[in-house]
TIVO-2410 file (N, C-alpha, C; in nm, 3 decimals):
# residues 84
REC num residu      c1      c2      c3 atome chaine
REC   1      M   2.299   0.642   0.716     N      A
REC   1      M   2.278   0.588   0.849    CA      A
REC   1      M   2.199   0.685   0.936     C      A
REC   2      K   2.230   0.813   0.925     N      A
REC   2      K   2.162   0.916   1.004    CA      A
REC   2      K   2.013   0.922   0.967     C      A
REC   3      K   1.984   0.906   0.836     N      A
REC   3      K   1.844   0.910   0.792    CA      A
REC   3      K   1.765   0.792   0.847     C      A
REC   4      L   1.827   0.676   0.857     N      A
REC   4      L   1.758   0.560   0.914    CA      A
REC   4      L   1.729   0.582   1.062     C      A
REC   5      K   1.821   0.647   1.132     N      A
REC   5      K   1.799   0.677   1.273    CA      A
REC   5      K   1.681   0.774   1.288     C      A
REC   6      I   1.678   0.876   1.204     N      A
REC   6      I   1.567   0.973   1.207    CA      A
REC   6      I   1.436   0.903   1.175     C      A
REC   7      L   1.437   0.816   1.075     N      A
REC   7      L   1.316   0.741   1.038    CA      A
REC   7      L   1.270   0.652   1.154     C      A
REC   8      G   1.365   0.586   1.220     N      A
REC   8      G   1.331   0.502   1.334    CA      A
REC   8      G   1.270   0.583   1.448     C      A
REC   9      E   1.328   0.699   1.475     N      A
REC   9      E   1.273   0.786   1.580    CA      A
REC   9      E   1.132   0.834   1.542     C      A
REC  10      Y   1.113   0.865   1.415     N      A
REC  10      Y   0.983   0.910   1.367    CA      A
REC  10      Y   0.877   0.801   1.384     C      A
REC  11      V   0.909   0.681   1.342     N      A
REC  11      V   0.815   0.569   1.353    CA      A
REC  11      V   0.788   0.539   1.502     C      A
REC  12      G   0.893   0.545   1.584     N      A
REC  12      G   0.875   0.522   1.726    CA      A
REC  12      G   0.787   0.628   1.790     C      A
REC  13      H   0.807   0.753   1.750     N      A
REC  13      H   0.726   0.863   1.803    CA      A
REC  13      H   0.580   0.844   1.764     C      A
REC  14      L   0.555   0.804   1.640     N      A
REC  14      L   0.418   0.778   1.597    CA      A
REC  14      L   0.358   0.658   1.671     C      A
REC  15      A   0.439   0.555   1.697     N      A
REC  15      A   0.390   0.438   1.769    CA      A
REC  15      A   0.351   0.473   1.913     C      A
REC  16      V   0.431   0.557   1.978     N      A
REC  16      V   0.399   0.602   2.114    CA      A
REC  16      V   0.270   0.683   2.111     C      A
REC  17      G   0.254   0.770   2.011     N      A
REC  17      G   0.131   0.848   1.998    CA      A
REC  17      G   0.010   0.758   1.978     C      A
REC  18      A   0.025   0.656   1.896     N      A
REC  18      A  -0.085   0.562   1.873    CA      A
REC  18      A  -0.119   0.486   2.000     C      A
REC  19      A  -0.018   0.449   2.078     N      A
REC  19      A  -0.043   0.379   2.206    CA      A
REC  19      A  -0.117   0.470   2.303     C      A
REC  20      M  -0.078   0.597   2.309     N      A
REC  20      M  -0.148   0.691   2.397    CA      A
REC  20      M  -0.291   0.712   2.350     C      A
REC  21      F  -0.311   0.719   2.219     N      A
REC  21      F  -0.446   0.732   2.164    CA      A
REC  21      F  -0.532   0.612   2.205     C      A
REC  22      A  -0.476   0.493   2.192     N      A
REC  22      A  -0.550   0.372   2.228    CA      A
REC  22      A  -0.581   0.370   2.377     C      A
REC  23      A  -0.487   0.413   2.460     N      A
REC  23      A  -0.510   0.414   2.605    CA      A
REC  23      A  -0.624   0.511   2.641     C      A
REC  24      L  -0.622   0.630   2.581     N      A
REC  24      L  -0.729   0.725   2.609    CA      A
REC  24      L  -0.862   0.677   2.553     C      A
REC  25      L  -0.858   0.609   2.439     N      A
REC  25      L  -0.981   0.554   2.381    CA      A
REC  25      L  -1.038   0.445   2.472     C      A
REC  26      L  -0.952   0.361   2.527     N      A
REC  26      L  -0.998   0.258   2.619    CA      A
REC  26      L  -1.056   0.320   2.746     C      A
REC  27      F  -0.995   0.427   2.795     N      A
REC  27      F  -1.046   0.497   2.912    CA      A
REC  27      F  -1.186   0.552   2.884     C      A
REC  28      G  -1.202   0.616   2.768     N      A
REC  28      G  -1.333   0.668   2.730    CA      A
REC  28      G  -1.436   0.558   2.715     C      A
REC  29      G  -1.395   0.446   2.658     N      A
REC  29      G  -1.487   0.332   2.644    CA      A
REC  29      G  -1.526   0.273   2.779     C      A
REC  30      A  -1.429   0.265   2.869     N      A
REC  30      A  -1.458   0.214   3.003    CA      A
REC  30      A  -1.553   0.309   3.077     C      A
REC  31      L  -1.533   0.438   3.058     N      A
REC  31      L  -1.622   0.536   3.119    CA      A
REC  31      L  -1.764   0.521   3.064     C      A
REC  32      N  -1.774   0.497   2.934     N      A
REC  32      N  -1.905   0.477   2.872    CA      A
REC  32      N  -1.976   0.355   2.932     C      A
REC  33      L  -1.902   0.246   2.946     N      A
REC  33      L  -1.962   0.126   3.005    CA      A
REC  33      L  -2.003   0.150   3.150     C      A
REC  34      L  -1.921   0.223   3.223     N      A
REC  34      L  -1.953   0.253   3.362    CA      A
REC  34      L  -2.080   0.337   3.373     C      A
REC  35      V  -2.093   0.434   3.285     N      A
REC  35      V  -2.213   0.519   3.285    CA      A
REC  35      V  -2.337   0.436   3.251     C      A
REC  36      H  -2.326   0.348   3.152     N      A
REC  36      H  -2.440   0.262   3.116    CA      A
REC  36      H  -2.477   0.168   3.230     C      A
REC  37      W  -2.378   0.123   3.304     N      A
REC  37      W  -2.403   0.033   3.416    CA      A
REC  37      W  -2.460   0.108   3.536     C      A
REC  38      A  -2.402   0.227   3.567     N      A
REC  38      A  -2.443   0.301   3.687    CA      A
REC  38      A  -2.563   0.392   3.662     C      A
REC  39      G  -2.590   0.428   3.538     N      A
REC  39      G  -2.699   0.520   3.506    CA      A
REC  39      G  -2.834   0.479   3.566     C      A
REC  40      P  -2.878   0.355   3.544     N      A
REC  40      P  -3.007   0.315   3.602    CA      A
REC  40      P  -3.006   0.316   3.756     C      A
REC  41      A  -2.891   0.284   3.816     N      A
REC  41      A  -2.883   0.284   3.962    CA      A
REC  41      A  -2.891   0.426   4.017     C      A
REC  42      I  -2.832   0.520   3.946     N      A
REC  42      I  -2.836   0.660   3.991    CA      A
REC  42      I  -2.973   0.720   3.961     C      A
REC  43      G  -3.028   0.688   3.845     N      A
REC  43      G  -3.163   0.730   3.811    CA      A
REC  43      G  -3.180   0.879   3.784     C      A
REC  44      D  -3.073   0.945   3.745     N      A
REC  44      D  -3.078   1.090   3.718    CA      A
REC  44      D  -3.044   1.113   3.571     C      A
REC  45      D  -3.139   1.165   3.495     N      A
REC  45      D  -3.115   1.188   3.353    CA      A
REC  45      D  -3.008   1.293   3.329     C      A
REC  46      S  -2.998   1.391   3.417     N      A
REC  46      S  -2.896   1.495   3.399    CA      A
REC  46      S  -2.756   1.437   3.418     C      A
REC  47      F  -2.742   1.336   3.505     N      A
REC  47      F  -2.613   1.269   3.521    CA      A
REC  47      F  -2.572   1.201   3.391     C      A
REC  48      S  -2.664   1.129   3.332     N      A
REC  48      S  -2.634   1.060   3.206    CA      A
REC  48      S  -2.600   1.158   3.095     C      A
REC  49      A  -2.673   1.268   3.088     N      A
REC  49      A  -2.647   1.368   2.985    CA      A
REC  49      A  -2.510   1.433   3.006     C      A
REC  50      L  -2.478   1.464   3.132     N      A
REC  50      L  -2.347   1.523   3.162    CA      A
REC  50      L  -2.234   1.427   3.129     C      A
REC  51      M  -2.249   1.302   3.163     N      A
REC  51      M  -2.144   1.204   3.136    CA      A
REC  51      M  -2.128   1.180   2.987     C      A
REC  52      Q  -2.235   1.189   2.910     N      A
REC  52      Q  -2.223   1.177   2.765    CA      A
REC  52      Q  -2.141   1.293   2.710     C      A
REC  53      Q  -2.160   1.412   2.765     N      A
REC  53      Q  -2.080   1.527   2.723    CA      A
REC  53      Q  -1.933   1.508   2.760     C      A
REC  54      V  -1.908   1.455   2.879     N      A
REC  54      V  -1.770   1.427   2.921    CA      A
REC  54      V  -1.706   1.325   2.827     C      A
REC  55      E  -1.780   1.222   2.790     N      A
REC  55      E  -1.729   1.122   2.696    CA      A
REC  55      E  -1.693   1.186   2.562     C      A
REC  56      K  -1.778   1.276   2.514     N      A
REC  56      K  -1.751   1.343   2.386    CA      A
REC  56      K  -1.626   1.430   2.397     C      A
REC  57      V  -1.611   1.500   2.508     N      A
REC  57      V  -1.492   1.585   2.526    CA      A
REC  57      V  -1.366   1.499   2.526     C      A
REC  58      I  -1.371   1.386   2.596     N      A
REC  58      I  -1.255   1.296   2.599    CA      A
REC  58      I  -1.224   1.245   2.459     C      A
REC  59      L  -1.325   1.206   2.384     N      A
REC  59      L  -1.305   1.155   2.248    CA      A
REC  59      L  -1.246   1.262   2.156     C      A
REC  60      Y  -1.306   1.382   2.157     N      A
REC  60      Y  -1.257   1.488   2.069    CA      A
REC  60      Y  -1.117   1.534   2.109     C      A
REC  61      A  -1.089   1.539   2.238     N      A
REC  61      A  -0.955   1.575   2.283    CA      A
REC  61      A  -0.854   1.469   2.240     C      A
REC  62      D  -0.894   1.343   2.246     N      A
REC  62      D  -0.808   1.233   2.203    CA      A
REC  62      D  -0.776   1.244   2.054     C      A
REC  63      I  -0.877   1.274   1.974     N      A
REC  63      I  -0.857   1.290   1.830    CA      A
REC  63      I  -0.768   1.411   1.801     C      A
REC  64      A  -0.795   1.522   1.868     N      A
REC  64      A  -0.711   1.641   1.848    CA      A
REC  64      A  -0.567   1.613   1.888     C      A
REC  65      F  -0.549   1.539   1.997     N      A
REC  65      F  -0.414   1.506   2.042    CA      A
REC  65      F  -0.340   1.420   1.941     C      A
REC  66      I  -0.403   1.317   1.885     N      A
REC  66      I  -0.333   1.230   1.790    CA      A
REC  66      I  -0.300   1.304   1.662     C      A
REC  67      V  -0.388   1.395   1.619     N      A
REC  67      V  -0.359   1.475   1.499    CA      A
REC  67      V  -0.240   1.567   1.527     C      A
REC  68      W  -0.240   1.633   1.643     N      A
REC  68      W  -0.128   1.721   1.678    CA      A
REC  68      W   0.000   1.640   1.689     C      A
REC  69      W  -0.007   1.523   1.750     N      A
REC  69      W   0.112   1.439   1.768    CA      A
REC  69      W   0.171   1.398   1.633     C      A
REC  70      A   0.086   1.361   1.538     N      A
REC  70      A   0.134   1.321   1.406    CA      A
REC  70      A   0.196   1.440   1.332     C      A
REC  71      I   0.134   1.557   1.342     N      A
REC  71      I   0.189   1.676   1.276    CA      A
REC  71      I   0.323   1.713   1.339     C      A
REC  72      F   0.329   1.712   1.472     N      A
REC  72      F   0.453   1.745   1.542    CA      A
REC  72      F   0.564   1.647   1.508     C      A
REC  73      S   0.532   1.518   1.505     N      A
REC  73      S   0.631   1.416   1.471    CA      A
REC  73      S   0.684   1.435   1.330     C      A
REC  74      T   0.594   1.463   1.238     N      A
REC  74      T   0.635   1.484   1.099    CA      A
REC  74      T   0.721   1.609   1.086     C      A
REC  75      Y   0.681   1.716   1.151     N      A
REC  75      Y   0.759   1.841   1.149    CA      A
REC  75      Y   0.899   1.817   1.205     C      A
REC  76      K   0.905   1.748   1.318     N      A
REC  76      K   1.034   1.721   1.382    CA      A
REC  76      K   1.124   1.639   1.291     C      A
REC  77      A   1.068   1.536   1.225     N      A
REC  77      A   1.146   1.451   1.135    CA      A
REC  77      A   1.193   1.529   1.013     C      A
REC  78      I   1.106   1.612   0.956     N      A
REC  78      I   1.145   1.691   0.839    CA      A
REC  78      I   1.254   1.790   0.877     C      A
REC  79      K   1.242   1.851   0.993     N      A
REC  79      K   1.343   1.947   1.038    CA      A
REC  79      K   1.478   1.879   1.057     C      A
REC  80      E   1.479   1.761   1.119     N      A
REC  80      E   1.602   1.689   1.139    CA      A
REC  80      E   1.663   1.646   1.005     C      A
REC  81      M   1.580   1.607   0.909     N      A
REC  81      M   1.630   1.568   0.777    CA      A
REC  81      M   1.691   1.688   0.704     C      A
REC  82      S   1.627   1.802   0.717     N      A
REC  82      S   1.678   1.920   0.646    CA      A
REC  82      S   1.802   1.978   0.712     C      A
REC  83      D   1.820   1.955   0.843     N      A
REC  83      D   1.939   2.001   0.913    CA      A
REC  83      D   2.062   1.919   0.875     C      A
REC  84      E   2.038   1.801   0.824     N      A
REC  84      E   2.149   1.710   0.791    CA      A
REC  84      E   2.226   1.758   0.673     C      A
***
């Protein structure tokens, strides 16, 4: 019974991480659309270049976060299983 509880917590932790990943991905996508829409109105190439860099930072940070979250969740679950 204890192992099922640990498994449930593990799956839940991964699901929350996936939801946060999706939320940050949607934010980055919305920012991309906003830049494409506002870029011609602003008319500054350096603005577009800077915003593309910001988009890349958000994407790479999102990927790094989901990888860390999965590793941390797995470590936590393994530790709890071995403590049993």
